[in-house]
PDB file of N, CA, C, O and CB in Angstrom:
ATOM      1  N   MET A   1     -21.211 -73.912 -37.240  1.00  0.00           N
ATOM      2  CA  MET A   1     -19.648 -73.191 -37.123  1.00  0.00           C
ATOM      3  C   MET A   1     -18.969 -71.774 -37.703  1.00  0.00           C
ATOM      4  O   MET A   1     -18.121 -71.033 -37.206  1.00  0.00           O
ATOM      5  CB  MET A   1     -18.788 -74.123 -37.747  1.00  0.00           C
ATOM      6  N   LYS A   2     -19.805 -71.706 -39.142  1.00  0.00           N
ATOM      7  CA  LYS A   2     -18.962 -70.551 -39.281  1.00  0.00           C
ATOM      8  C   LYS A   2     -19.487 -69.189 -38.650  1.00  0.00           C
ATOM      9  O   LYS A   2     -18.957 -68.097 -38.440  1.00  0.00           O
ATOM     10  CB  LYS A   2     -18.736 -70.363 -40.722  1.00  0.00           C
ATOM     11  N   LEU A   3     -20.977 -69.812 -38.400  1.00  0.00           N
ATOM     12  CA  LEU A   3     -21.429 -68.398 -38.079  1.00  0.00           C
ATOM     13  C   LEU A   3     -21.096 -68.477 -36.681  1.00  0.00           C
ATOM     14  O   LEU A   3     -21.727 -67.548 -36.178  1.00  0.00           O
ATOM     15  CB  LEU A   3     -23.033 -67.982 -38.399  1.00  0.00           C
ATOM     16  N   LEU A   4     -20.373 -69.146 -35.656  1.00  0.00           N
ATOM     17  CA  LEU A   4     -19.399 -68.860 -34.164  1.00  0.00           C
ATOM     18  C   LEU A   4     -18.811 -68.190 -34.270  1.00  0.00           C
ATOM     19  O   LEU A   4     -18.555 -67.314 -33.445  1.00  0.00           O
ATOM     20  CB  LEU A   4     -18.563 -69.631 -33.541  1.00  0.00           C
ATOM     21  N   HIS A   5     -18.128 -68.398 -35.865  1.00  0.00           N
ATOM     22  CA  HIS A   5     -16.858 -67.393 -36.213  1.00  0.00           C
ATOM     23  C   HIS A   5     -16.914 -66.285 -36.429  1.00  0.00           C
ATOM     24  O   HIS A   5     -15.897 -65.598 -36.343  1.00  0.00           O
ATOM     25  CB  HIS A   5     -16.205 -67.593 -37.145  1.00  0.00           C
ATOM     26  N   LYS A   6     -18.025 -65.794 -36.752  1.00  0.00           N
ATOM     27  CA  LYS A   6     -18.713 -64.734 -37.398  1.00  0.00           C
ATOM     28  C   LYS A   6     -19.092 -63.978 -36.258  1.00  0.00           C
ATOM     29  O   LYS A   6     -18.733 -62.805 -36.155  1.00  0.00           O
ATOM     30  CB  LYS A   6     -19.889 -65.140 -38.313  1.00  0.00           C
ATOM     31  N   LEU A   7     -19.943 -64.668 -35.190  1.00  0.00           N
ATOM     32  CA  LEU A   7     -19.997 -64.264 -33.928  1.00  0.00           C
ATOM     33  C   LEU A   7     -19.141 -63.521 -32.953  1.00  0.00           C
ATOM     34  O   LEU A   7     -19.565 -62.567 -32.301  1.00  0.00           O
ATOM     35  CB  LEU A   7     -20.172 -65.098 -33.513  1.00  0.00           C
ATOM     36  N   PHE A   8     -18.062 -63.933 -32.883  1.00  0.00           N
ATOM     37  CA  PHE A   8     -16.754 -64.180 -31.509  1.00  0.00           C
ATOM     38  C   PHE A   8     -16.237 -62.971 -31.975  1.00  0.00           C
ATOM     39  O   PHE A   8     -15.634 -62.404 -31.064  1.00  0.00           O
ATOM     40  CB  PHE A   8     -15.389 -65.743 -31.471  1.00  0.00           C
ATOM     41  N   PRO A   9     -16.220 -62.048 -33.513  1.00  0.00           N
ATOM     42  CA  PRO A   9     -15.578 -60.516 -32.766  1.00  0.00           C
ATOM     43  C   PRO A   9     -16.429 -59.773 -31.934  1.00  0.00           C
ATOM     44  O   PRO A   9     -16.097 -59.099 -30.959  1.00  0.00           O
ATOM     45  CB  PRO A   9     -15.173 -59.365 -33.828  1.00  0.00           C
ATOM     46  N   LEU A  10     -18.024 -60.022 -32.585  1.00  0.00           N
ATOM     47  CA  LEU A  10     -19.088 -59.334 -31.941  1.00  0.00           C
ATOM     48  C   LEU A  10     -19.013 -59.209 -30.374  1.00  0.00           C
ATOM     49  O   LEU A  10     -19.006 -58.234 -29.623  1.00  0.00           O
ATOM     50  CB  LEU A  10     -20.315 -60.011 -32.315  1.00  0.00           C
ATOM     51  N   GLY A  11     -18.943 -60.954 -30.108  1.00  0.00           N
ATOM     52  CA  GLY A  11     -19.008 -60.783 -28.620  1.00  0.00           C
ATOM     53  C   GLY A  11     -17.840 -60.287 -28.140  1.00  0.00           C
ATOM     54  O   GLY A  11     -18.074 -59.445 -27.274  1.00  0.00           O
ATOM     55  N   HIS A  12     -16.711 -60.446 -28.329  1.00  0.00           N
ATOM     56  CA  HIS A  12     -15.411 -59.641 -27.995  1.00  0.00           C
ATOM     57  C   HIS A  12     -15.751 -58.298 -27.610  1.00  0.00           C
ATOM     58  O   HIS A  12     -15.817 -57.821 -26.477  1.00  0.00           O
ATOM     59  CB  HIS A  12     -14.409 -59.553 -29.190  1.00  0.00           C
ATOM     60  N   PHE A  13     -16.049 -57.525 -29.226  1.00  0.00           N
ATOM     61  CA  PHE A  13     -16.771 -56.430 -28.694  1.00  0.00           C
ATOM     62  C   PHE A  13     -17.109 -55.951 -27.264  1.00  0.00           C
ATOM     63  O   PHE A  13     -16.513 -55.261 -26.437  1.00  0.00           O
ATOM     64  CB  PHE A  13     -17.762 -56.565 -29.177  1.00  0.00           C
ATOM     65  N   LEU A  14     -18.557 -56.727 -27.308  1.00  0.00           N
ATOM     66  CA  LEU A  14     -18.747 -55.896 -25.946  1.00  0.00           C
ATOM     67  C   LEU A  14     -18.536 -56.603 -24.641  1.00  0.00           C
ATOM     68  O   LEU A  14     -19.053 -56.207 -23.597  1.00  0.00           O
ATOM     69  CB  LEU A  14     -20.163 -55.355 -25.853  1.00  0.00           C
ATOM     70  N   ILE A  15     -17.865 -57.519 -24.712  1.00  0.00           N
ATOM     71  CA  ILE A  15     -16.978 -57.806 -23.818  1.00  0.00           C
ATOM     72  C   ILE A  15     -15.944 -56.574 -23.320  1.00  0.00           C
ATOM     73  O   ILE A  15     -15.920 -56.133 -22.171  1.00  0.00           O
ATOM     74  CB  ILE A  15     -16.308 -58.917 -24.388  1.00  0.00           C
ATOM     75  N   SER A  16     -15.287 -56.218 -24.175  1.00  0.00           N
ATOM     76  CA  SER A  16     -14.429 -54.943 -24.031  1.00  0.00           C
ATOM     77  C   SER A  16     -15.335 -53.351 -24.041  1.00  0.00           C
ATOM     78  O   SER A  16     -15.099 -52.230 -23.592  1.00  0.00           O
ATOM     79  CB  SER A  16     -13.310 -55.008 -25.413  1.00  0.00           C
ATOM     80  N   LEU A  17     -15.782 -53.602 -24.348  1.00  0.00           N
ATOM     81  CA  LEU A  17     -17.146 -52.170 -24.274  1.00  0.00           C
ATOM     82  C   LEU A  17     -17.227 -52.651 -22.463  1.00  0.00           C
ATOM     83  O   LEU A  17     -16.674 -51.841 -21.719  1.00  0.00           O
ATOM     84  CB  LEU A  17     -19.409 -52.533 -25.661  1.00  0.00           C
ATOM     85  N   LEU A  18     -17.741 -53.636 -21.920  1.00  0.00           N
ATOM     86  CA  LEU A  18     -18.319 -53.688 -20.861  1.00  0.00           C
ATOM     87  C   LEU A  18     -16.934 -53.293 -19.343  1.00  0.00           C
ATOM     88  O   LEU A  18     -17.029 -52.857 -18.196  1.00  0.00           O
ATOM     89  CB  LEU A  18     -19.108 -55.298 -20.988  1.00  0.00           C
ATOM     90  N   PHE A  19     -15.570 -53.847 -20.398  1.00  0.00           N
ATOM     91  CA  PHE A  19     -14.799 -53.561 -19.075  1.00  0.00           C
ATOM     92  C   PHE A  19     -14.437 -51.890 -19.202  1.00  0.00           C
ATOM     93  O   PHE A  19     -14.122 -51.006 -18.405  1.00  0.00           O
ATOM     94  CB  PHE A  19     -13.247 -54.638 -18.945  1.00  0.00           C
ATOM     95  N   ILE A  20     -14.585 -51.950 -20.142  1.00  0.00           N
ATOM     96  CA  ILE A  20     -14.043 -50.038 -20.097  1.00  0.00           C
ATOM     97  C   ILE A  20     -14.741 -49.123 -19.743  1.00  0.00           C
ATOM     98  O   ILE A  20     -14.392 -47.964 -19.521  1.00  0.00           O
ATOM     99  CB  ILE A  20     -13.729 -49.317 -21.329  1.00  0.00           C
ATOM    100  N   GLY A  21     -15.963 -49.669 -19.654  1.00  0.00           N
ATOM    101  CA  GLY A  21     -17.421 -48.762 -18.768  1.00  0.00           C
ATOM    102  C   GLY A  21     -17.286 -49.614 -17.066  1.00  0.00           C
ATOM    103  O   GLY A  21     -17.789 -49.199 -16.022  1.00  0.00           O
ATOM    104  N   CYS A  22     -16.817 -50.329 -17.170  1.00  0.00           N
ATOM    105  CA  CYS A  22     -16.604 -50.448 -15.611  1.00  0.00           C
ATOM    106  C   CYS A  22     -15.635 -49.852 -15.155  1.00  0.00           C
ATOM    107  O   CYS A  22     -15.678 -49.461 -13.988  1.00  0.00           O
ATOM    108  CB  CYS A  22     -16.433 -51.662 -15.113  1.00  0.00           C
ATOM    109  N   GLY A  23     -14.167 -49.557 -16.197  1.00  0.00           N
ATOM    110  CA  GLY A  23     -13.501 -49.334 -15.854  1.00  0.00           C
ATOM    111  C   GLY A  23     -13.214 -47.761 -15.094  1.00  0.00           C
ATOM    112  O   GLY A  23     -12.454 -47.368 -14.209  1.00  0.00           O
ATOM    113  N   VAL A  24     -14.330 -47.081 -16.017  1.00  0.00           N
ATOM    114  CA  VAL A  24     -14.736 -45.588 -15.719  1.00  0.00           C
ATOM    115  C   VAL A  24     -15.399 -45.573 -14.722  1.00  0.00           C
ATOM    116  O   VAL A  24     -14.931 -44.855 -13.839  1.00  0.00           O
ATOM    117  CB  VAL A  24     -15.473 -44.868 -16.661  1.00  0.00           C
ATOM    118  N   ALA A  25     -16.939 -46.420 -14.330  1.00  0.00           N
ATOM    119  CA  ALA A  25     -17.540 -46.453 -13.180  1.00  0.00           C
ATOM    120  C   ALA A  25     -16.504 -46.612 -12.094  1.00  0.00           C
ATOM    121  O   ALA A  25     -16.511 -45.650 -11.327  1.00  0.00           O
ATOM    122  CB  ALA A  25     -18.526 -47.459 -13.190  1.00  0.00           C
ATOM    123  N   LEU A  26     -15.495 -47.668 -11.761  1.00  0.00           N
ATOM    124  CA  LEU A  26     -14.449 -47.371 -10.826  1.00  0.00           C
ATOM    125  C   LEU A  26     -13.787 -45.752 -10.747  1.00  0.00           C
ATOM    126  O   LEU A  26     -14.060 -44.860  -9.944  1.00  0.00           O
ATOM    127  CB  LEU A  26     -13.344 -48.390 -11.209  1.00  0.00           C
ATOM    128  N   ILE A  27     -12.862 -45.749 -11.847  1.00  0.00           N
ATOM    129  CA  ILE A  27     -12.436 -44.446 -11.363  1.00  0.00           C
ATOM    130  C   ILE A  27     -13.540 -43.170 -10.982  1.00  0.00           C
ATOM    131  O   ILE A  27     -13.248 -42.170 -10.325  1.00  0.00           O
ATOM    132  CB  ILE A  27     -11.528 -43.990 -12.448  1.00  0.00           C
ATOM    133  N   THR A  28     -14.627 -43.426 -11.464  1.00  0.00           N
ATOM    134  CA  THR A  28     -15.381 -42.240 -10.958  1.00  0.00           C
ATOM    135  C   THR A  28     -16.040 -42.322  -9.129  1.00  0.00           C
ATOM    136  O   THR A  28     -16.441 -41.506  -8.299  1.00  0.00           O
ATOM    137  CB  THR A  28     -16.741 -42.131 -12.150  1.00  0.00           C
ATOM    138  N   PHE A  29     -15.798 -44.068  -9.216  1.00  0.00           N
ATOM    139  CA  PHE A  29     -16.416 -44.246  -7.604  1.00  0.00           C
ATOM    140  C   PHE A  29     -15.186 -43.788  -6.642  1.00  0.00           C
ATOM    141  O   PHE A  29     -15.248 -43.124  -5.607  1.00  0.00           O
ATOM    142  CB  PHE A  29     -16.904 -46.097  -7.171  1.00  0.00           C
ATOM    143  N   ALA A  30     -14.196 -44.270  -7.209  1.00  0.00           N
ATOM    144  CA  ALA A  30     -12.965 -44.137  -5.966  1.00  0.00           C
ATOM    145  C   ALA A  30     -12.468 -42.383  -5.909  1.00  0.00           C
ATOM    146  O   ALA A  30     -11.720 -41.962  -5.027  1.00  0.00           O
ATOM    147  CB  ALA A  30     -11.269 -45.328  -6.509  1.00  0.00           C
ATOM    148  N   ALA A  31     -13.042 -41.502  -7.018  1.00  0.00           N
ATOM    149  CA  ALA A  31     -12.765 -40.066  -7.061  1.00  0.00           C
ATOM    150  C   ALA A  31     -13.838 -39.657  -5.907  1.00  0.00           C
ATOM    151  O   ALA A  31     -13.550 -39.047  -4.877  1.00  0.00           O
ATOM    152  CB  ALA A  31     -13.002 -39.311  -8.674  1.00  0.00           C
ATOM    153  N   LEU A  32     -15.456 -40.226  -6.377  1.00  0.00           N
ATOM    154  CA  LEU A  32     -15.752 -39.060  -4.924  1.00  0.00           C
ATOM    155  C   LEU A  32     -15.775 -39.466  -3.594  1.00  0.00           C
ATOM    156  O   LEU A  32     -16.199 -38.818  -2.637  1.00  0.00           O
ATOM    157  CB  LEU A  32     -17.155 -38.387  -4.903  1.00  0.00           C
ATOM    158  N   GLN A  33     -15.211 -40.766  -3.596  1.00  0.00           N
ATOM    159  CA  GLN A  33     -15.447 -41.994  -2.760  1.00  0.00           C
ATOM    160  C   GLN A  33     -13.853 -40.511  -1.535  1.00  0.00           C
ATOM    161  O   GLN A  33     -14.000 -40.025  -0.413  1.00  0.00           O
ATOM    162  CB  GLN A  33     -14.842 -44.439  -3.885  1.00  0.00           C
ATOM    163  N   LEU A  34     -12.773 -40.373  -2.426  1.00  0.00           N
ATOM    164  CA  LEU A  34     -11.952 -40.074  -1.732  1.00  0.00           C
ATOM    165  C   LEU A  34     -12.059 -37.957  -1.634  1.00  0.00           C
ATOM    166  O   LEU A  34     -11.364 -37.181  -0.978  1.00  0.00           O
ATOM    167  CB  LEU A  34     -10.589 -40.958  -2.424  1.00  0.00           C
ATOM    168  N   TRP A  35     -13.227 -37.680  -2.595  1.00  0.00           N
ATOM    169  CA  TRP A  35     -13.094 -36.537  -2.855  1.00  0.00           C
ATOM    170  C   TRP A  35     -14.756 -36.154  -1.479  1.00  0.00           C
ATOM    171  O   TRP A  35     -15.056 -35.012  -1.129  1.00  0.00           O
ATOM    172  CB  TRP A  35     -13.096 -36.240  -4.884  1.00  0.00           C
ATOM    173  N   HIS A  36     -15.377 -37.220  -1.078  1.00  0.00           N
ATOM    174  CA  HIS A  36     -16.401 -36.909   0.084  1.00  0.00           C
ATOM    175  C   HIS A  36     -15.606 -37.458   1.551  1.00  0.00           C
ATOM    176  O   HIS A  36     -16.127 -37.281   2.652  1.00  0.00           O
ATOM    177  CB  HIS A  36     -18.050 -37.850  -0.232  1.00  0.00           C
ATOM    178  N   ARG A  37     -14.642 -37.953   1.421  1.00  0.00           N
ATOM    179  CA  ARG A  37     -14.187 -38.509   2.929  1.00  0.00           C
ATOM    180  C   ARG A  37     -13.032 -37.580   3.342  1.00  0.00           C
ATOM    181  O   ARG A  37     -12.787 -37.378   4.531  1.00  0.00           O
ATOM    182  CB  ARG A  37     -13.603 -40.233   2.942  1.00  0.00           C
ATOM    183  N   VAL A  38     -12.111 -36.846   2.043  1.00  0.00           N
ATOM    184  CA  VAL A  38     -10.921 -36.493   2.741  1.00  0.00           C
ATOM    185  C   VAL A  38     -11.087 -34.625   3.091  1.00  0.00           C
ATOM    186  O   VAL A  38     -10.053 -33.967   3.214  1.00  0.00           O
ATOM    187  CB  VAL A  38      -9.468 -36.993   1.619  1.00  0.00           C
ATOM    188  N   GLN A  39     -12.146 -34.106   3.189  1.00  0.00           N
ATOM    189  CA  GLN A  39     -12.597 -32.948   2.787  1.00  0.00           C
ATOM    190  C   GLN A  39     -12.463 -32.424   4.646  1.00  0.00           C
ATOM    191  O   GLN A  39     -13.044 -33.165   5.440  1.00  0.00           O
ATOM    192  CB  GLN A  39     -14.304 -33.031   1.782  1.00  0.00           C
ATOM    193  N   PRO A  40     -11.928 -31.544   5.054  1.00  0.00           N
ATOM    194  CA  PRO A  40     -11.273 -31.094   6.277  1.00  0.00           C
ATOM    195  C   PRO A  40     -12.273 -30.437   7.251  1.00  0.00           C
ATOM    196  O   PRO A  40     -12.116 -30.130   8.432  1.00  0.00           O
ATOM    197  CB  PRO A  40     -10.146 -30.108   5.932  1.00  0.00           C
ATOM    198  N   TRP A  41     -13.535 -30.279   6.297  1.00  0.00           N
ATOM    199  CA  TRP A  41     -14.767 -30.158   7.223  1.00  0.00           C
ATOM    200  C   TRP A  41     -15.497 -31.472   7.873  1.00  0.00           C
ATOM    201  O   TRP A  41     -16.364 -31.353   8.740  1.00  0.00           O
ATOM    202  CB  TRP A  41     -15.826 -29.451   6.402  1.00  0.00           C
ATOM    203  N   HIS A  42     -15.140 -32.508   7.459  1.00  0.00           N
ATOM    204  CA  HIS A  42     -15.708 -33.874   7.534  1.00  0.00           C
ATOM    205  C   HIS A  42     -15.266 -34.027   9.061  1.00  0.00           C
ATOM    206  O   HIS A  42     -15.706 -35.001   9.671  1.00  0.00           O
ATOM    207  CB  HIS A  42     -15.061 -35.094   6.348  1.00  0.00           C
ATOM    208  N   GLY A  43     -14.564 -33.277   9.610  1.00  0.00           N
ATOM    209  CA  GLY A  43     -13.912 -34.842  10.963  1.00  0.00           C
ATOM    210  C   GLY A  43     -13.707 -35.342  11.097  1.00  0.00           C
ATOM    211  O   GLY A  43     -13.956 -35.868  12.182  1.00  0.00           O
ATOM    212  N   LEU A  44     -12.996 -35.865  10.227  1.00  0.00           N
ATOM    213  CA  LEU A  44     -12.266 -37.487  10.954  1.00  0.00           C
ATOM    214  C   LEU A  44     -11.334 -37.420  11.165  1.00  0.00           C
ATOM    215  O   LEU A  44     -10.701 -36.370  11.059  1.00  0.00           O
ATOM    216  CB  LEU A  44     -12.126 -38.750  10.343  1.00  0.00           C
ATOM    217  N   ALA A  45     -10.894 -38.423  11.523  1.00  0.00           N
ATOM    218  CA  ALA A  45      -9.503 -38.569  12.643  1.00  0.00           C
ATOM    219  C   ALA A  45      -8.501 -38.498  11.018  1.00  0.00           C
ATOM    220  O   ALA A  45      -9.148 -38.476   9.971  1.00  0.00           O
ATOM    221  CB  ALA A  45      -9.347 -40.662  14.016  1.00  0.00           C
ATOM    222  N   LEU A  46      -7.406 -38.476  10.974  1.00  0.00           N
ATOM    223  CA  LEU A  46      -5.983 -38.887  10.019  1.00  0.00           C
ATOM    224  C   LEU A  46      -6.109 -40.261  10.101  1.00  0.00           C
ATOM    225  O   LEU A  46      -7.336 -40.345  10.045  1.00  0.00           O
ATOM    226  CB  LEU A  46      -4.321 -38.379  10.603  1.00  0.00           C
ATOM    227  N   ASN A  47      -5.749 -41.284  10.184  1.00  0.00           N
ATOM    228  CA  ASN A  47      -6.088 -42.540  10.117  1.00  0.00           C
ATOM    229  C   ASN A  47      -7.538 -43.102   9.496  1.00  0.00           C
ATOM    230  O   ASN A  47      -7.568 -44.102   8.778  1.00  0.00           O
ATOM    231  CB  ASN A  47      -5.930 -42.884  11.366  1.00  0.00           C
ATOM    232  N   GLU A  48      -8.657 -42.392   9.832  1.00  0.00           N
ATOM    233  CA  GLU A  48      -9.684 -42.756   8.733  1.00  0.00           C
ATOM    234  C   GLU A  48      -9.435 -42.304   7.490  1.00  0.00           C
ATOM    235  O   GLU A  48      -9.505 -43.055   6.517  1.00  0.00           O
ATOM    236  CB  GLU A  48     -10.955 -42.303   8.998  1.00  0.00           C
ATOM    237  N   ARG A  49      -9.060 -40.797   7.381  1.00  0.00           N
ATOM    238  CA  ARG A  49      -8.021 -40.401   6.502  1.00  0.00           C
ATOM    239  C   ARG A  49      -7.946 -41.350   4.896  1.00  0.00           C
ATOM    240  O   ARG A  49      -8.492 -41.591   3.820  1.00  0.00           O
ATOM    241  CB  ARG A  49      -6.615 -40.598   7.463  1.00  0.00           C
ATOM    242  N   LEU A  50      -6.337 -41.707   6.164  1.00  0.00           N
ATOM    243  CA  LEU A  50      -5.443 -42.312   5.230  1.00  0.00           C
ATOM    244  C   LEU A  50      -6.266 -43.596   4.762  1.00  0.00           C
ATOM    245  O   LEU A  50      -6.352 -43.648   3.535  1.00  0.00           O
ATOM    246  CB  LEU A  50      -3.958 -42.654   5.912  1.00  0.00           C
ATOM    247  N   HIS A  51      -6.928 -44.702   5.472  1.00  0.00           N
ATOM    248  CA  HIS A  51      -7.677 -46.068   5.076  1.00  0.00           C
ATOM    249  C   HIS A  51      -8.527 -45.115   3.875  1.00  0.00           C
ATOM    250  O   HIS A  51      -8.403 -45.680   2.788  1.00  0.00           O
ATOM    251  CB  HIS A  51      -8.818 -47.031   6.594  1.00  0.00           C
ATOM    252  N   THR A  52      -9.181 -44.103   3.784  1.00  0.00           N
ATOM    253  CA  THR A  52     -10.082 -43.694   2.432  1.00  0.00           C
ATOM    254  C   THR A  52      -9.176 -43.723   1.225  1.00  0.00           C
ATOM    255  O   THR A  52      -9.394 -44.307   0.163  1.00  0.00           O
ATOM    256  CB  THR A  52     -10.772 -42.098   2.517  1.00  0.00           C
ATOM    257  N   VAL A  53      -8.112 -42.990   1.563  1.00  0.00           N
ATOM    258  CA  VAL A  53      -7.086 -43.133   0.417  1.00  0.00           C
ATOM    259  C   VAL A  53      -6.586 -44.274  -0.196  1.00  0.00           C
ATOM    260  O   VAL A  53      -6.571 -44.535  -1.399  1.00  0.00           O
ATOM    261  CB  VAL A  53      -6.063 -42.629   0.738  1.00  0.00           C
ATOM    262  N   LEU A  54      -6.073 -45.103   0.984  1.00  0.00           N
ATOM    263  CA  LEU A  54      -5.687 -46.550   0.627  1.00  0.00           C
ATOM    264  C   LEU A  54      -7.171 -47.130  -0.011  1.00  0.00           C
ATOM    265  O   LEU A  54      -7.087 -47.862  -0.997  1.00  0.00           O
ATOM    266  CB  LEU A  54      -5.082 -47.512   2.151  1.00  0.00           C
ATOM    267  N   ASP A  55      -8.199 -46.888   0.406  1.00  0.00           N
ATOM    268  CA  ASP A  55      -9.112 -48.113  -0.642  1.00  0.00           C
ATOM    269  C   ASP A  55      -9.227 -47.173  -1.880  1.00  0.00           C
ATOM    270  O   ASP A  55      -9.222 -47.820  -2.928  1.00  0.00           O
ATOM    271  CB  ASP A  55     -11.026 -48.729   0.015  1.00  0.00           C
ATOM    272  N   SER A  56      -9.345 -45.630  -2.074  1.00  0.00           N
ATOM    273  CA  SER A  56      -9.826 -45.525  -3.343  1.00  0.00           C
ATOM    274  C   SER A  56      -8.813 -45.965  -4.245  1.00  0.00           C
ATOM    275  O   SER A  56      -9.007 -46.293  -5.415  1.00  0.00           O
ATOM    276  CB  SER A  56     -10.265 -44.224  -3.637  1.00  0.00           C
ATOM    277  N   LEU A  57      -7.211 -45.952  -3.360  1.00  0.00           N
ATOM    278  CA  LEU A  57      -6.156 -46.468  -4.361  1.00  0.00           C
ATOM    279  C   LEU A  57      -6.423 -48.130  -4.832  1.00  0.00           C
ATOM    280  O   LEU A  57      -5.913 -48.682  -5.807  1.00  0.00           O
ATOM    281  CB  LEU A  57      -4.584 -46.308  -3.572  1.00  0.00           C
ATOM    282  N   ALA A  58      -6.983 -48.488  -4.247  1.00  0.00           N
ATOM    283  CA  ALA A  58      -7.800 -50.258  -4.270  1.00  0.00           C
ATOM    284  C   ALA A  58      -7.987 -50.364  -5.386  1.00  0.00           C
ATOM    285  O   ALA A  58      -7.455 -51.167  -6.152  1.00  0.00           O
ATOM    286  CB  ALA A  58      -9.312 -50.678  -3.538  1.00  0.00           C
ATOM    287  N   VAL A  59      -8.870 -49.459  -5.647  1.00  0.00           N
ATOM    288  CA  VAL A  59     -10.228 -49.348  -6.591  1.00  0.00           C
ATOM    289  C   VAL A  59      -9.988 -48.849  -7.603  1.00  0.00           C
ATOM    290  O   VAL A  59     -10.732 -48.911  -8.582  1.00  0.00           O
ATOM    291  CB  VAL A  59     -11.337 -48.622  -6.169  1.00  0.00           C
ATOM    292  N   LEU A  60      -8.608 -48.095  -7.552  1.00  0.00           N
ATOM    293  CA  LEU A  60      -8.122 -47.503  -8.989  1.00  0.00           C
ATOM    294  C   LEU A  60      -7.201 -48.766  -9.646  1.00  0.00           C
ATOM    295  O   LEU A  60      -6.939 -49.052 -10.814  1.00  0.00           O
ATOM    296  CB  LEU A  60      -7.061 -45.899  -8.774  1.00  0.00           C
ATOM    297  N   THR A  61      -6.922 -49.236  -8.668  1.00  0.00           N
ATOM    298  CA  THR A  61      -5.972 -50.323  -9.148  1.00  0.00           C
ATOM    299  C   THR A  61      -6.722 -51.768 -10.120  1.00  0.00           C
ATOM    300  O   THR A  61      -6.284 -52.539 -10.974  1.00  0.00           O
ATOM    301  CB  THR A  61      -5.239 -50.906  -7.620  1.00  0.00           C
ATOM    302  N   VAL A  62      -8.042 -51.581  -9.426  1.00  0.00           N
ATOM    303  CA  VAL A  62      -8.651 -52.568 -10.034  1.00  0.00           C
ATOM    304  C   VAL A  62      -9.668 -52.006 -11.315  1.00  0.00           C
ATOM    305  O   VAL A  62     -10.647 -52.622 -11.736  1.00  0.00           O
ATOM    306  CB  VAL A  62      -9.383 -53.338  -8.903  1.00  0.00           C
ATOM    307  N   ALA A  63      -9.367 -51.195 -11.623  1.00  0.00           N
ATOM    308  CA  ALA A  63     -10.096 -49.678 -12.639  1.00  0.00           C
ATOM    309  C   ALA A  63      -9.023 -50.497 -13.533  1.00  0.00           C
ATOM    310  O   ALA A  63      -9.341 -51.362 -14.349  1.00  0.00           O
ATOM    311  CB  ALA A  63      -9.815 -47.357 -12.132  1.00  0.00           C
ATOM    312  N   VAL A  64      -7.834 -50.126 -13.277  1.00  0.00           N
ATOM    313  CA  VAL A  64      -6.783 -49.918 -14.441  1.00  0.00           C
ATOM    314  C   VAL A  64      -6.576 -51.280 -14.921  1.00  0.00           C
ATOM    315  O   VAL A  64      -6.368 -51.525 -16.110  1.00  0.00           O
ATOM    316  CB  VAL A  64      -5.316 -49.218 -13.983  1.00  0.00           C
ATOM    317  N   ALA A  65      -6.636 -52.256 -13.920  1.00  0.00           N
ATOM    318  CA  ALA A  65      -6.976 -53.636 -14.525  1.00  0.00           C
ATOM    319  C   ALA A  65      -7.949 -54.401 -15.170  1.00  0.00           C
ATOM    320  O   ALA A  65      -7.804 -55.556 -15.571  1.00  0.00           O
ATOM    321  CB  ALA A  65      -6.892 -54.223 -13.887  1.00  0.00           C
ATOM    322  N   ALA A  66      -9.196 -53.533 -15.273  1.00  0.00           N
ATOM    323  CA  ALA A  66     -10.502 -53.377 -15.973  1.00  0.00           C
ATOM    324  C   ALA A  66     -10.461 -52.289 -17.238  1.00  0.00           C
ATOM    325  O   ALA A  66     -11.314 -52.323 -18.126  1.00  0.00           O
ATOM    326  CB  ALA A  66     -11.593 -52.898 -14.855  1.00  0.00           C
ATOM    327  N   LEU A  67      -9.548 -51.477 -17.220  1.00  0.00           N
ATOM    328  CA  LEU A  67      -9.195 -50.919 -18.514  1.00  0.00           C
ATOM    329  C   LEU A  67      -8.006 -51.234 -19.356  1.00  0.00           C
ATOM    330  O   LEU A  67      -7.776 -50.566 -20.364  1.00  0.00           O
ATOM    331  CB  LEU A  67      -9.127 -49.709 -18.342  1.00  0.00           C
ATOM    332  N   GLU A  68      -7.259 -52.199 -18.996  1.00  0.00           N
ATOM    333  CA  GLU A  68      -6.008 -53.087 -19.753  1.00  0.00           C
ATOM    334  C   GLU A  68      -7.098 -54.276 -20.373  1.00  0.00           C
ATOM    335  O   GLU A  68      -6.991 -54.791 -21.486  1.00  0.00           O
ATOM    336  CB  GLU A  68      -4.503 -53.881 -18.417  1.00  0.00           C
ATOM    337  N   LEU A  69      -7.943 -54.512 -19.577  1.00  0.00           N
ATOM    338  CA  LEU A  69      -8.344 -56.010 -20.439  1.00  0.00           C
ATOM    339  C   LEU A  69      -9.287 -55.479 -21.504  1.00  0.00           C
ATOM    340  O   LEU A  69      -9.482 -56.147 -22.519  1.00  0.00           O
ATOM    341  CB  LEU A  69      -9.260 -57.371 -19.406  1.00  0.00           C
ATOM    342  N   GLY A  70     -10.116 -53.838 -21.243  1.00  0.00           N
ATOM    343  CA  GLY A  70     -10.859 -53.854 -22.344  1.00  0.00           C
ATOM    344  C   GLY A  70      -9.729 -52.967 -23.393  1.00  0.00           C
ATOM    345  O   GLY A  70     -10.024 -52.740 -24.566  1.00  0.00           O
TER     346      GLY A  70
END
């Protein structure tokens, strides 16, 4: 039982690192998605660009939640 109590902080630390890594990856993914889809030469309609912005905002919201948990 004492071994389990000693391993708990290590497990918590590893899970925290995973949350931070996932948050950074989601921020990167949202930024790249937004950058590639909103370019003027892409020829997308305005509503498609708006949809992309909203999708990126949703991904960033999840990223913030992951970083707060980390």
